N, C-alpha and C positions, 0 to 999 in steps of 0.2 A: 141494433149491431148483436149478428148472431154468437151463441158462444160459440166458445174456442168446443174442442170433438174431446172426445178424454183424451184420446194416443197425448196428438199437441196440448192442452192444462196436462198433463203427466211431466212431456219432459218441457216445460217451459217451467216444473218446479224443481227437474232433477238437476243438484249445484253442479254437476261437471255441463253438463251444457252450459249452464249460467258462465261455467266460467267459459268455456271455449267462449258464450258470446261473449264474454266482456274483451275478452283477446281478442277475436277481433273487432271492435269497439273500437276498439286501442291503434290498434292492426292502420285500417281506415284513414282515423284523424293523424296517427304520425303518414301515410303518405299524400295527404291531403294537403298537410304540413312544411310536406318534403322533406322526413326524414327516418323515410326509406333508404330502402337500397340504392332506388334512383341521384341521391345525393353521393354516393358513392361515386360517381364515374363524373365528376366534379367536381375541379382541382377549379382553388380559387386561390389568387396570384397578389397577397396584400402585399403590401411594405413592408409589414414586419414581418412576414414570410419570408421576402422575398433579402433582408438584410438579414436576417438568419444565416441562410445558405448561401449570401457572397463571405459573410465571414465562416464559416465552417472551409468555402472554399479556397479561402482567402488566407489563411491561416488569423490566429486570437489575435495576433500582434500588428497586423498589419494598422496602411490609413485608407481603403480604398472604404468607401463608401457607397449607399445608390446615386449622389447627390454629387458625386465626383464625376460616375461615368456620362459618358454622351449619349446621347437617347440609341444610337446604335446597339453601344456596346450592352444601353438597359435588355434595352429585344434580346441582343442576344442569350443573356444570366435568363430573363422571361423565359423563354425555347428552352435554355441547358432546362431548369427548376424544372418546369410543367415532364417532359422528358425523364426524368429522377422522379421525380414524383408517380408521372407513371408506372411505371418498373418497376418499384418499390409496393407501388397498392397490390400489382402485377403478382408478384412473389409473394407479398402476403396469401392479396389469393387463394393462387397454390400451395401452398405451404411450404414456403419454406424456409421459414424461417423456426420449423417447427421439431427442426431436426436438426442443426448443422448445433454443433454442442458450439459455437466461437460467437454467434446471433445471441446462439441462452445466458453465457455469462454476460454476456454485452449487456441486458437486459434488466440480467442482476442485479450487476452493478451500477445499471441508470438509475432504478428505481429505492439501489439503497442511499446513493448519495442523492437524489430527492426526500428520501425522510432524511437522509441524517441534515437535510437542508433546514427544510420540514422542523427538527426535534433541535436545533439550534435558533432557529426563530421564540419558539417555544423559549426554552429555560438561559437562550443567549443573555437577554436584557433581567435576568435574576443577580443581584447582587453577591460575590461569594463572600460565604460569615467565615467568620476568622475559625469556627465548628469547622465549615470543610477544608479550609484549609488545613490548618492544626489533622485533620484523619489523612488527608490525601499525604501527611508531608510522612505518618505513621506510617501508612499500606507500600510508602515506593520510596522508602527512606534508602533502599540501598542502593537504588538509580542511578543519587544524585554524587555517592561516593565516588571517590576520587581516587581511584588505584593506586602503589606506588607505581614513581616511575624512574628508569636511571636512566643519564646516558654513558658510553662507551664510546671508544674507540678498541681496536683488535690484533692482533696482529697471525694469517691464517702460516699452519702446515697440509700441506694433502696427504694425509696417511697414502689414499689410495695412491699415490702420484710414488714417493719415497716411500713408503710402504708406515707401517703405521706406530714398529722404532724407532725409525730411521727419523721419522716424521717429530716424536718426541724428545728425540737426542737432542734435535736442530731448534727445537721449543727453550728447552735446559737452553740453548749454548744462549739463542737468543737470550734470555729473559737476563744472561748477567750483564749483557751493554746497552738488552730494549732501552735503558734511565737518558733522557739524553742523547738521542739517536735520533737521525733519518728513520721513523720505523714507516716512511710510508716505503718502503728504500727495500725496507726485511721481509722474508719468508712468502709465499707463494701466490698464484691470484687465487678470488674469494669470487663464488659465484652470489655473493650478496653484499649487502655496504657494508661498508671495514669501519667504518663509526654510526654508531643514532644517538638520533636523541630521542630525550623522555617515552621511551618505551615502557609498558609496563610484561610482568610474567609470564601471563596465558597471550598475553600477543609475541612471545619470544620463544612459544612451546613448541608451534609451529617450523620452529628453523631451527632452535636450541634441545629438543627433546626436552629428557626428563635434566641437562647440563643448565640449562635457565636459568632455576634455583639455586646455582650453583654461583650465579652470576650478580643474585642479589645476595648474596651471602655475603660477598666481598667488601671493604669498606672502599671509601672513596676518599685514597690518600693520595691522589697522582699519582702512583705510580704503577709497572707494569708485572699483572697474577700468573698465575699458573700452574704450568698448562689447560688445560680443560679439554677432556676430550666430550666432541661434540657427534650427529651420525654424519658431520662431513669431513672433520678429520678433529685436527688438535689447534687451539687457539692458546696464543697472552693476549688476555685484559687490563689497558687501564680505567678503571672508573671515575667518570667525568664527574660526574653531582647526581645526588640520589635527592629524592624528593618522596618526604613520605608520603604516605597513605593521608586523607584525607576525607574526614569529617564533614555531610554539609552541615550548612548554616543555612537555621531558618529563615532569615530578616533576609539574606543576600538571596534565596532560596523564590522570597513572597511572590515576586511575577511569572519565573516557573513554575510554579507552582499552582498558579490560578489561571495560567493557560492547560496547565493540566488538568484541574476540578471541571472546564467548562469543558475540553476534549471527552472525560470523561459523562459529565450530563448527556450529549449530543448522543455520546452511543447508548449510555442507557436508552438515550428515547426513541433511538433505532431499534435494542432489541426488542424493544417495548412492542413498536410500530409491527416489526417483522411478526412477532408473538401474534397480535390480535391479525395478521393479516392469515396467516399460519392456520386461527380457531375458527376461521367461518370456512374451512373444507372438511369435506369426511376422506380420514383415513381407511384406508382401506390395504393395510399390509398383509404379503402372500403368502401363505400358512409353508410352505417352505422354508419360507424365512425364520418364522419365526421359530420353526422346530428345529435351523441347525446348531 
């Protein structure tokens, strides 16, 4: 066998050339195995792919299955699947997915969902310890507090229609006869409900403004009280029931706390998975952004 020429001998020893030759060999092997671009022009329609496609088209709660379709319906479904798959691949080839914000959000959402499902499988089997429950309870205690609430009825006097002074005078006159009277026949039309049940102070603030605090200071004695002025007008109020603030009870919340711990595990696992993915990229921030 004739020895290699000095040029060829040098090329064979060049690391870059060896790298390119190795890449070429891998490409040829993949091409022979059908793993290169040729496979991108092949649409394989199998039972699993078609079943998923049918479910997606019919809706999650549809009873339709491949077995329930007639041969003609099944062939029509195959034809539609092939057309949609071909359009999908051509859209990707044209890069239509890259500059569409809606598609970008959907892809990110899908990957997050997959990471969450994987995290659930990894962490869901581990039993929740008493220490975890107590720690989660202490950290999220305020979430389970039941705020004080009241149930009340009201008689409204429209200060825009009557004028403020006239509305106040009418409310004071009504207060003297409201107990024992047909209160629903008294006052003016109110734009919201005239009686409410189990409402908290924070939920009333959008309707009553600062006057919401005055309602919660009134006693639940079954008598009409007021007048109280709100952004809408003048009110007489009867507090029908009061429910004090209730602190959460650990034992009663055990099942809910367990679900919270499991959800927290999933969120932590997903966050760690996202961090690992991000760490695989080199980040280059434009200098102009750094100097802003």
